[in-house]
C-alpha positions as CSV (number, residue, x, y, z in Angstrom):
1,P,-11.8,18.9,5.0
2,A,-10.1,15.9,3.5
3,A,-10.3,12.9,5.8
4,A,-7.0,11.6,7.8
5,I,-4.9,9.1,6.3
6,Y,-3.2,6.3,8.8
7,S,-0.4,3.9,8.6
8,W,1.2,1.6,11.2
9,S,4.3,-0.3,11.5
10,G,4.2,-4.2,11.6
11,D,3.9,-4.3,15.8
12,G,1.4,-1.2,15.7
13,A,4.2,0.6,18.0
14,V,4.4,3.4,15.5
15,R,1.7,5.3,13.9
16,A,1.7,7.9,11.2
17,V,-1.3,10.3,10.5
18,A,-1.4,12.3,7.4
19,E,-3.7,15.5,6.6
20,G,-2.8,18.3,4.2
21,T,0.9,18.5,3.7
22,E,1.8,17.5,7.2
23,I,2.4,14.3,8.8
24,Q,2.2,13.4,12.6
25,V,4.3,10.3,13.7
26,T,3.9,8.8,17.2
27,D,5.5,5.8,19.1
28,H,6.1,4.5,22.4
29,D,9.9,5.8,22.6
30,R,9.7,9.5,22.1
31,P,7.6,12.4,21.7
32,P,5.4,13.0,18.7
33,L,7.2,14.2,15.3
34,T,5.7,16.7,12.5
35,L,6.7,16.1,9.1
36,S,5.9,18.1,6.1
37,V,5.8,17.4,2.4
38,G,6.1,21.3,1.5
39,K,3.1,23.2,0.4
40,T,4.4,23.2,-3.2
41,S,3.9,19.6,-3.5
42,G,0.1,19.5,-3.0
43,N,-1.8,17.5,-0.5
44,I,-0.6,14.1,0.7
45,T,-2.5,11.1,-1.0
46,T,-1.2,8.0,0.8
47,I,1.2,7.0,2.9
48,A,3.3,3.8,4.3
49,L,5.4,2.9,7.2
50,N,7.6,-0.2,6.8
51,R,7.1,-3.1,9.0
52,A,10.1,-2.0,11.4
53,G,8.4,1.6,11.7
54,N,11.8,3.3,10.9
55,M,10.7,4.5,7.3
56,L,7.9,6.3,6.3
57,A,6.9,7.1,2.6
58,A,4.4,9.7,1.4
59,A,2.9,10.7,-1.8
60,T,1.2,14.0,-2.9
61,S,-1.3,15.0,-5.5
62,S,1.7,16.3,-7.9
63,G,2.9,12.6,-8.2
64,S,6.0,13.3,-6.0
65,V,7.3,10.8,-3.1
66,S,9.0,11.5,0.1
67,V,11.0,9.2,1.9
68,W,12.1,9.6,5.5
69,K,14.6,7.1,7.0
70,D,14.5,7.3,11.1
71,F,12.7,10.6,10.9
72,H,15.7,12.4,10.7
73,G,16.7,15.5,8.3
74,Q,15.0,16.2,5.0
75,P,12.9,13.6,3.1
76,Y,14.6,11.9,0.2
77,A,12.6,11.8,-3.3
78,P,13.1,8.9,-5.1
79,P,13.8,9.3,-8.9
80,Q,11.1,8.3,-11.6
81,S,8.0,9.4,-9.5
82,S,4.9,9.2,-11.2
83,S,3.3,12.0,-13.1
84,A,0.3,9.9,-13.4
85,G,-0.6,10.3,-9.8
86,I,-0.4,7.8,-6.9
87,S,-2.8,6.4,-4.9
88,C,-1.4,3.6,-2.9
89,L,2.2,2.8,-1.4
90,A,3.7,-0.1,0.3
91,F,6.8,-1.3,1.7
92,S,8.1,-4.8,0.9
93,V,8.3,-7.2,4.2
94,S,11.9,-6.7,4.6
95,G,11.6,-3.2,3.8
96,G,14.2,-3.5,0.6
97,L,11.4,-2.5,-2.2
98,L,8.6,0.1,-2.0
99,A,5.8,0.3,-4.7
100,A,3.9,3.2,-5.7
101,G,0.6,2.7,-7.6
102,G,-2.0,4.7,-9.2
103,G,-1.9,5.7,-12.8
104,S,1.2,3.3,-13.3
105,L,3.2,1.1,-11.2
106,T,6.9,2.0,-10.0
107,V,9.0,0.0,-7.5
108,W,12.3,1.2,-5.8
109,E,14.9,-1.0,-4.3
110,T,15.1,1.2,-0.8
111,E,19.1,1.0,-0.6
112,Q,20.2,3.0,-3.5
113,W,16.7,4.2,-4.7
114,K,17.1,2.5,-8.3
115,P,13.5,1.9,-10.0
116,V,13.5,-1.8,-10.6
117,R,10.2,-1.7,-12.3
118,L,8.6,1.1,-14.3
119,S,5.0,0.5,-16.1
120,T,3.0,2.5,-18.4
121,P,-0.3,3.7,-17.4
122,G,-2.8,0.6,-17.3
123,E,-6.4,0.2,-18.5
124,S,-7.6,1.0,-14.8
125,W,-6.3,3.1,-12.1
126,M,-4.7,1.2,-9.3
127,T,-6.2,1.3,-6.2
128,A,-4.7,-1.2,-3.6
129,I,-1.4,-2.7,-3.4
130,A,0.4,-4.9,-0.8
131,F,3.7,-7.0,-0.6
132,G,3.8,-10.7,0.7
133,A,6.4,-13.2,1.6
134,N,9.2,-13.4,-0.9
135,D,8.3,-9.9,-2.3
136,Q,5.3,-11.2,-4.2
137,L,3.2,-8.1,-4.9
138,A,-0.6,-7.5,-5.2
139,V,-2.1,-4.9,-7.3
140,G,-6.0,-4.3,-7.7
141,D,-7.5,-1.9,-9.6
142,F,-10.6,0.4,-10.1
143,S,-12.2,-2.1,-12.3
144,G,-11.8,-5.0,-10.0
145,H,-8.8,-6.8,-11.3
146,L,-6.3,-8.5,-9.3
147,R,-2.7,-8.8,-10.4
148,F,0.0,-10.8,-8.8
149,F,3.8,-9.9,-9.6
150,D,6.7,-12.2,-8.8
151,G,9.2,-10.5,-6.6
152,G,7.7,-7.0,-7.2
153,V,9.4,-6.9,-10.5
154,G,8.4,-10.1,-12.7
155,D,5.9,-10.2,-15.0
156,S,2.0,-10.6,-14.2
157,L,1.3,-14.2,-12.7
158,E,-2.2,-13.9,-12.6
159,D,-5.0,-11.1,-13.9
160,S,-8.2,-12.1,-12.3
161,V,-11.4,-10.4,-11.3
162,T,-12.1,-10.0,-7.5
163,A,-14.2,-7.7,-7.1
164,S,-17.7,-6.0,-8.5
165,G,-16.5,-2.6,-7.9
166,S,-13.0,-1.5,-7.5
167,V,-10.5,-3.3,-5.1
168,T,-10.1,-0.9,-1.9
169,A,-8.0,-2.7,0.4
170,L,-5.6,-5.7,0.5
171,A,-3.4,-7.7,3.0
172,Y,-1.1,-10.9,3.0
173,S,-1.2,-13.4,5.9
174,Q,2.0,-13.5,7.7
175,D,3.5,-16.2,5.8
176,G,2.2,-14.9,2.5
177,S,0.2,-17.8,1.5
178,L,-3.3,-15.9,1.6
179,L,-4.2,-12.5,0.5
180,A,-7.5,-10.6,1.4
181,A,-8.9,-8.6,-1.0
182,G,-11.5,-6.3,0.0
183,G,-13.8,-4.5,-2.6
184,A,-16.5,-1.4,-3.2
185,D,-19.1,-4.1,-3.2
186,G,-18.5,-5.1,0.5
187,V,-17.0,-8.4,-0.1
188,V,-13.6,-9.6,1.0
189,K,-12.4,-12.7,-1.1
190,I,-9.7,-14.8,0.5
191,W,-6.8,-16.0,-2.2
192,D,-4.5,-18.7,-2.4
193,T,-1.3,-16.7,-3.5
194,K,0.5,-19.8,-4.6
195,K,-2.0,-21.2,-6.6
196,G,-3.5,-18.0,-7.9
197,V,-7.4,-18.5,-6.9
198,P,-9.9,-17.6,-4.4
199,I,-10.7,-19.9,-1.8
200,A,-13.3,-17.9,0.0
201,S,-15.6,-15.0,0.4
202,L,-16.8,-13.0,3.3
203,T,-19.5,-10.6,3.8
204,G,-20.9,-8.7,6.6
205,D,-22.6,-5.4,6.9
206,Q,-23.4,-3.6,3.6
207,G,-20.7,-1.0,3.0
208,R,-17.4,-0.4,1.2
209,V,-14.4,-2.3,2.6
210,L,-12.0,0.2,3.9
211,A,-9.3,-2.0,5.4
212,V,-8.6,-5.7,5.9
213,S,-5.7,-7.4,7.9
214,F,-5.1,-10.8,9.4
215,H,-4.6,-12.1,12.8
216,P,-0.9,-13.4,13.3
217,T,-2.4,-16.8,13.5
218,G,-3.6,-16.5,9.8
219,S,-7.5,-15.4,10.3
220,A,-8.5,-12.3,8.2
221,G,-10.8,-9.4,9.4
222,P,-12.5,-6.5,7.4
223,A,-13.3,-3.0,8.4
224,K,-16.0,-0.9,6.3
225,S,-17.4,2.2,6.2
């Protein structure tokens, strides 16, 4: 069976766990909920909760995206879902944008669900995305490249190699000044997001980096396989 896929709200109070076509949502204030994307959409490939924990997005193997707000009623399907497949999702800090990456990159604003960025398939599969402060969007790909987009919709500010293998995990610090990028090579690089340059490399036990996160004070910590 496929491994479970996890996502948390910004404060960790809301947790979503996806397996197959279903998602279990738990928080401190209500009984667990079970949401489904439907069996015709294929299995869930990735999920994302927004920071407030009241909006959940899920992508499936068919390239469709489903979004629940406050976990009521049927999910909404944003237009222009990617037929190229989706491997990563991320909400902006404010929750006003949702980005989907894989064979191509799509960004929607979440009020009217209008696509504000549509890109053609890139040279390499997108494997990790994350939003920082001021809606800066970082995109990592299978070839180890890392790109920054101003406001999630502007032109790429940088295109740099950050890993000898694929980029597997991305996370911004609370103020958006730093980005941690983990790779299949087991290295976590810390980037200065204003200058677009790496300022430190962290290594630990060998193994693919599965997740990275910053403590609220700014320090970064990797999680490895």
